[in-house]
C-alpha positions as CSV (number, residue, x, y, z in Angstrom):
1,M,-12.4,15.6,-3.1
2,T,-12.4,11.9,-2.9
3,P,-10.4,10.4,0.0
4,R,-7.6,9.5,-2.4
5,E,-7.4,13.0,-3.8
6,R,-7.5,14.4,-0.3
7,L,-4.6,12.3,0.9
8,L,-2.5,12.9,-2.1
9,T,-3.0,16.6,-1.6
10,V,-2.0,16.7,2.1
11,L,1.0,14.4,1.5
12,A,2.2,16.8,-1.2
13,G,2.1,19.6,1.4
14,N,-0.9,21.3,-0.1
15,I,-4.3,22.2,1.3
16,P,-7.2,19.7,0.8
17,D,-10.9,20.5,1.0
18,C,-10.9,19.3,4.7
19,V,-8.6,17.7,7.2
20,P,-8.2,14.0,6.2
21,V,-9.4,11.7,8.9
22,M,-8.2,8.1,9.5
23,P,-8.9,6.4,12.8
24,D,-6.5,3.5,13.2
25,C,-8.8,0.6,12.5
26,S,-6.1,-1.8,11.3
27,N,-7.3,-5.0,13.0
28,M,-10.0,-5.3,15.6
29,I,-12.7,-3.0,14.3
30,P,-12.7,-4.5,10.8
31,C,-12.8,-8.0,12.3
32,R,-15.7,-7.0,14.6
33,L,-17.6,-5.6,11.7
34,T,-17.6,-8.9,9.9
35,G,-19.5,-10.5,12.7
36,K,-17.3,-13.6,12.4
37,P,-14.9,-15.3,14.7
38,F,-11.6,-13.4,14.5
39,W,-9.8,-16.7,13.4
40,D,-11.9,-16.6,10.2
41,I,-10.1,-13.5,9.2
42,Y,-6.6,-14.2,10.4
43,L,-6.3,-17.9,9.8
44,Y,-8.9,-18.9,7.2
45,Q,-8.7,-15.6,5.2
46,D,-12.5,-15.4,5.0
47,P,-12.3,-12.5,4.4
48,P,-8.6,-11.6,4.6
49,L,-7.8,-8.7,6.9
50,W,-7.0,-6.4,4.0
51,K,-10.6,-6.9,2.6
52,A,-12.2,-6.5,6.1
53,Y,-10.2,-3.3,6.5
54,L,-11.4,-1.9,3.1
55,D,-15.0,-2.8,4.0
56,C,-14.4,-0.9,7.3
57,A,-13.0,2.2,5.6
58,R,-16.1,2.3,3.4
59,H,-18.5,1.6,6.2
60,F,-17.3,4.7,8.2
61,D,-16.2,6.6,5.0
62,F,-12.8,7.6,6.3
63,D,-9.7,8.4,4.3
64,S,-7.7,5.3,4.1
65,L,-3.9,5.4,4.3
66,M,-3.4,1.6,4.2
67,D,0.1,1.3,5.6
68,G,1.2,-2.2,4.9
69,Y,-1.8,-4.2,6.1
70,V,-1.2,-6.7,3.3
71,H,2.1,-8.6,2.7
72,I,3.3,-8.4,-0.9
73,S,6.0,-10.9,-1.7
74,L,8.0,-10.4,-4.9
75,P,9.4,-13.0,-7.3
76,G,12.7,-14.3,-6.0
77,E,12.2,-13.4,-2.4
78,E,11.4,-17.0,-1.4
79,D,13.6,-20.0,-2.0
80,P,11.8,-22.2,-4.5
81,N,13.7,-25.3,-3.5
82,A,12.8,-25.1,0.2
83,A,10.1,-27.4,1.5
84,P,6.9,-25.5,2.2
85,W,5.7,-25.0,5.7
86,E,2.3,-26.5,6.4
87,P,-0.1,-25.2,9.0
88,M,-1.4,-27.8,11.5
89,L,-4.0,-27.5,14.2
90,V,-2.5,-28.8,17.4
91,H,-5.2,-27.5,19.8
92,E,-8.8,-26.6,19.4
93,S,-11.3,-25.1,21.9
94,P,-14.3,-22.7,21.7
95,E,-12.0,-19.8,22.6
96,R,-8.9,-20.5,20.6
97,L,-7.1,-22.5,17.9
98,V,-3.4,-23.2,18.1
99,V,-1.5,-23.6,14.8
100,Q,2.0,-25.0,14.5
101,H,3.8,-25.2,11.2
102,C,5.8,-28.2,9.9
103,R,7.6,-29.2,6.8
104,R,8.2,-32.7,5.4
105,E,11.4,-34.0,3.7
106,G,10.7,-37.6,3.0
107,R,9.5,-39.3,6.1
108,K,11.1,-36.7,8.3
109,I,8.9,-33.9,9.8
110,E,10.4,-30.7,11.1
111,W,8.2,-28.7,13.5
112,S,8.5,-25.0,14.1
113,P,9.6,-24.1,17.6
114,R,6.8,-21.6,17.9
115,V,3.1,-21.6,17.6
116,T,0.4,-19.0,16.7
117,V,-2.7,-18.8,18.9
118,Y,-5.9,-17.7,17.1
119,Y,-8.7,-16.3,19.3
120,V,-12.4,-16.2,18.7
121,A,-12.7,-12.5,19.5
122,D,-9.1,-11.1,19.6
123,P,-6.2,-10.8,17.1
124,P,-3.8,-13.7,17.2
125,T,-0.6,-14.0,19.3
126,G,2.4,-15.3,17.3
127,N,5.8,-16.6,18.1
128,V,4.7,-18.4,21.3
129,P,6.7,-21.3,22.7
130,P,4.3,-24.3,22.9
131,E,5.4,-25.1,26.5
132,K,4.2,-21.6,27.6
133,I,0.6,-22.6,26.9
134,G,0.9,-26.2,28.1
135,L,1.6,-27.9,24.7
136,P,4.6,-30.2,23.8
137,P,7.2,-28.8,21.5
138,V,6.5,-31.7,19.1
139,P,2.7,-32.3,18.9
140,T,1.3,-35.8,19.5
141,R,-2.0,-35.0,17.9
142,Y,-2.6,-32.7,15.0
143,R,-4.5,-32.2,11.8
144,P,-4.1,-30.1,8.7
145,V,-5.7,-26.7,8.6
146,E,-8.5,-27.0,6.0
147,G,-10.7,-24.4,4.4
148,I,-8.2,-21.5,4.0
149,K,-9.6,-19.3,1.2
150,P,-7.3,-18.9,-1.7
151,W,-6.3,-15.4,-2.7
152,P,-3.8,-14.0,-5.2
153,T,-0.2,-13.4,-3.9
154,G,2.6,-11.2,-4.9
155,P,2.1,-8.5,-7.6
156,E,-1.3,-9.9,-8.4
157,L,-2.4,-9.3,-4.8
158,L,-1.1,-5.7,-4.9
159,R,-3.1,-5.1,-8.1
160,L,-6.2,-6.5,-6.6
161,V,-5.9,-4.5,-3.3
162,K,-5.4,-1.3,-5.3
163,Q,-8.5,-2.1,-7.4
164,E,-10.5,-2.8,-4.3
165,M,-9.3,0.4,-2.7
166,G,-10.3,2.6,-5.6
167,E,-10.9,6.2,-4.5
168,Q,-11.1,5.3,-0.8
169,G,-7.4,6.0,-0.3
170,L,-3.9,4.9,-0.8
171,V,-2.2,1.5,-0.6
172,G,1.2,1.2,1.0
173,V,3.8,-1.7,0.9
174,F,6.5,-2.3,3.5
175,C,10.0,-1.7,2.3
176,G,12.0,-0.7,5.3
177,H,12.1,-1.2,9.1
178,S,12.8,1.2,11.9
179,C,13.2,-1.4,14.7
180,L,15.3,-4.5,14.4
181,L,15.0,-5.4,18.1
182,S,11.6,-6.6,19.1
183,S,11.8,-8.5,22.4
184,P,13.7,-8.5,25.7
185,D,15.8,-11.4,24.5
186,D,16.9,-9.3,21.5
187,I,18.0,-6.5,23.8
188,Y,20.1,-8.8,26.0
189,S,21.6,-10.3,22.8
190,Y,22.5,-6.9,21.5
191,Y,24.2,-5.8,24.7
192,D,26.0,-9.2,25.0
193,D,27.4,-8.9,21.4
194,P,26.2,-6.0,19.1
195,E,28.2,-7.1,16.1
196,P,25.7,-9.7,14.8
197,W,23.0,-7.1,15.0
198,R,25.1,-4.7,13.0
199,R,25.6,-7.3,10.3
200,R,21.9,-8.0,10.4
201,A,21.1,-4.3,9.9
202,R,23.5,-4.1,6.9
203,K,21.9,-7.2,5.3
204,A,18.4,-5.8,5.9
205,L,19.3,-2.6,4.2
206,E,20.7,-4.6,1.2
207,Y,17.5,-6.6,1.1
208,F,15.2,-3.6,1.2
209,E,17.2,-1.9,-1.6
210,R,16.6,-5.0,-3.8
211,R,13.0,-5.1,-2.7
212,F,12.5,-1.4,-3.6
213,A,14.0,-2.0,-7.1
214,G,11.5,-4.9,-7.5
215,L,8.6,-2.8,-6.4
216,M,9.5,-0.1,-8.9
217,A,9.7,-2.6,-11.7
218,L,6.0,-3.6,-11.2
219,P,3.4,-2.4,-13.5
220,D,1.2,-1.7,-10.5
221,K,3.3,0.2,-8.0
222,P,2.4,0.9,-4.4
223,D,1.0,4.4,-3.6
224,F,3.5,4.9,-0.8
225,I,6.3,3.1,1.0
226,A,5.9,2.0,4.7
227,V,9.2,2.0,6.7
228,G,8.0,1.8,10.4
229,A,7.7,-0.7,13.2
230,S,5.9,-0.8,16.4
231,G,7.8,0.3,19.5
232,T,10.9,1.7,17.7
233,L,12.0,3.5,20.9
234,V,10.5,0.9,23.2
235,F,12.9,-2.0,22.3
236,Q,15.7,0.4,21.2
237,T,17.4,3.4,22.8
238,V,17.8,6.4,20.5
239,A,21.5,5.4,20.1
240,M,20.5,1.9,19.1
241,F,17.9,3.2,16.6
242,R,20.6,5.5,15.1
243,E,22.9,2.6,14.6
244,L,20.5,-0.1,13.4
245,G,17.3,1.4,12.1
246,L,18.1,5.0,11.0
247,P,20.3,4.0,8.0
248,I,17.4,1.9,6.7
249,V,14.9,4.7,7.2
250,K,17.2,7.3,5.6
251,R,17.9,5.2,2.6
252,M,14.4,4.0,1.9
253,T,12.8,7.4,2.3
254,A,15.4,8.9,0.0
255,L,14.7,6.2,-2.6
256,A,10.9,6.8,-2.3
257,A,11.3,10.6,-2.6
258,A,13.5,10.1,-5.7
259,A,10.8,7.9,-7.2
260,G,8.0,10.5,-6.4
261,L,6.5,8.3,-3.7
262,P,5.5,9.4,-0.2
263,S,6.8,7.4,2.8
264,H,5.1,6.5,6.0
265,L,6.5,5.6,9.5
266,H,4.2,4.1,12.2
267,S,5.8,3.6,15.6
268,C,3.6,3.4,18.7
269,G,5.1,4.3,22.1
270,P,7.5,7.2,22.8
271,E,8.1,9.0,19.6
272,R,9.0,12.7,20.2
273,E,12.7,12.2,19.5
274,L,11.9,9.9,16.5
275,V,9.8,12.7,15.0
276,R,12.7,15.1,15.4
277,I,15.3,12.8,13.8
278,C,13.0,11.9,10.9
279,A,12.2,15.6,10.3
280,E,15.8,16.7,10.4
281,E,17.7,13.7,8.9
282,T,15.4,11.8,6.5
283,D,13.1,12.3,3.6
284,L,10.1,10.8,5.5
285,T,6.7,12.2,4.4
286,V,4.3,11.2,7.2
287,I,4.7,9.9,10.8
288,D,2.1,8.5,13.3
289,P,0.5,7.8,15.8
290,L,2.1,10.5,18.1
291,E,0.8,9.0,21.3
292,V,0.2,11.2,24.3
293,P,1.4,10.2,27.8
294,P,1.5,7.8,29.5
295,M,1.7,5.5,26.4
296,G,3.7,8.0,24.4
297,D,5.5,11.3,25.0
298,C,4.0,13.6,22.2
299,D,2.4,17.0,22.4
300,L,0.7,17.6,19.1
301,A,0.8,21.3,19.1
302,D,4.5,21.4,20.0
303,L,5.4,18.9,17.3
304,K,3.4,21.0,14.8
305,R,5.3,24.2,15.7
306,R,8.7,22.4,15.5
307,Y,8.3,20.0,12.5
308,G,4.9,20.7,10.8
309,S,6.6,22.3,7.8
310,R,8.7,19.2,7.2
311,L,6.5,16.3,8.1
312,V,2.9,15.4,7.7
313,L,1.7,14.6,11.3
314,K,-0.9,11.9,11.8
315,G,-2.6,11.4,15.2
316,N,-3.4,11.5,18.1
317,L,-6.7,11.0,19.8
318,H,-6.3,8.8,22.9
319,T,-7.5,5.3,22.0
320,T,-8.8,4.4,25.5
321,E,-9.8,7.5,27.4
322,V,-11.3,9.2,24.3
323,M,-12.2,6.6,21.7
324,L,-13.0,3.6,23.9
325,R,-14.4,5.1,27.1
326,G,-15.5,8.5,25.8
327,T,-18.8,9.7,24.3
328,P,-19.4,11.0,20.8
329,E,-19.3,14.5,22.4
330,I,-16.0,13.9,24.0
331,V,-14.6,12.5,20.8
332,A,-15.8,15.5,18.8
333,A,-14.2,17.9,21.3
334,A,-10.9,16.0,21.2
335,A,-10.9,16.0,17.5
336,R,-11.6,19.8,17.3
337,R,-8.6,20.3,19.7
338,A,-6.3,18.2,17.6
339,I,-7.4,20.1,14.4
340,A,-6.8,23.4,16.1
341,D,-3.4,22.2,17.3
342,A,-2.1,20.8,14.0
343,A,-4.2,21.6,10.9
344,A,-3.0,25.2,10.2
345,G,-1.1,25.2,6.9
346,G,-1.9,21.6,6.1
347,R,0.3,18.6,6.5
348,Y,-2.0,17.0,9.1
349,I,-4.2,13.9,9.2
350,L,-6.6,13.5,12.1
351,S,-6.1,10.0,13.5
352,T,-5.9,8.1,16.8
353,G,-2.9,7.4,19.0
354,D,-2.6,3.9,17.8
355,Q,-5.2,1.2,17.1
356,C,-8.8,1.6,18.2
357,G,-9.7,-1.2,20.6
358,R,-12.2,-3.9,19.7
359,D,-15.0,-2.5,21.8
360,T,-14.7,1.1,20.7
361,P,-18.3,2.4,20.1
362,F,-19.0,2.8,16.5
363,E,-20.7,6.1,17.3
364,N,-17.3,7.4,18.5
365,I,-15.6,6.6,15.2
366,Q,-18.5,8.2,13.3
367,A,-18.2,11.3,15.5
368,M,-14.5,11.6,14.7
369,V,-15.0,11.3,11.0
370,Q,-17.9,13.8,11.0
371,T,-15.9,16.4,13.0
372,A,-13.2,16.3,10.4
373,R,-15.6,16.7,7.5
374,T,-17.3,19.7,9.1
375,Y,-15.1,21.5,11.7
376,G,-11.9,20.5,9.8
377,R,-12.5,22.9,6.9
378,Y,-9.6,25.2,5.9
């Protein structure tokens, strides 16, 4: 089987030729493989992250379930009359570049209240108050960001990414969100007055319903729908998720199922209760990364016993103790344990408990893939 065929088989609840394997290499490993400063990928799009990721998937030959690594905007989602935001370099050093956006209306310049910090050897940090890193809210010195590589946008970009993916796997597009709260300030705001957040959740659901209709009208549709968010049960209690996020997840997974598309939910951190809710109350197809303690609260074998007939489980090798600090032998042993815990009957993808760190030995990634191809036979 090709990786694409293998993934389609397991997502349909059937038995593939071997356990699909997909270490989470969403950011740092692809950037490292390019040999370039990380800001080349994230800021200058040379290459863009989606292209670096696809090159990474081919390099290690893993099965690629590309869950929303590329933003696809649809016609009508952006206000054509709004002045465009322009990226400006407001600080430069050998270690980092700081970008603040502005837009011009006549002689007036409006500056974004937040900046993005791009690092030479790490992913960027966004939504940073300039004062927090010693910069003024309105820059006194700046210059335009020049040299950003042009790439298609919107439906043309989706078509290109699917062509580039080929038989290496499946391309997903975000159309849903499991976590509306994403910071301590959001949590305080919710407890001070939850009603604005309830309105925001209802508007988000309406937006995603429109977006789904737009995606289904495209000649090149996504292979699956991504509905997750990092830290769903980190920034929200279970009750808050039920109120704000669950209606979105339920509706979007139902629409995806009716359209014959799988749906995917990624949410790092505690996830055991989220797995139960999704298995019992939604049409979700696959959930990851099922992190083990202390970062998460998941026991893979237990989840398989309880929910493995209703959900495709994807995880959960420890990204630091096993993938980063372990040897190829340790990785292979952990991969064999995970396969033994969750592969019986299908509906399992061998993966990591969240993203592989930048300095993860390539030999460890290779050991994980090789174990799935050999030991992971049904």
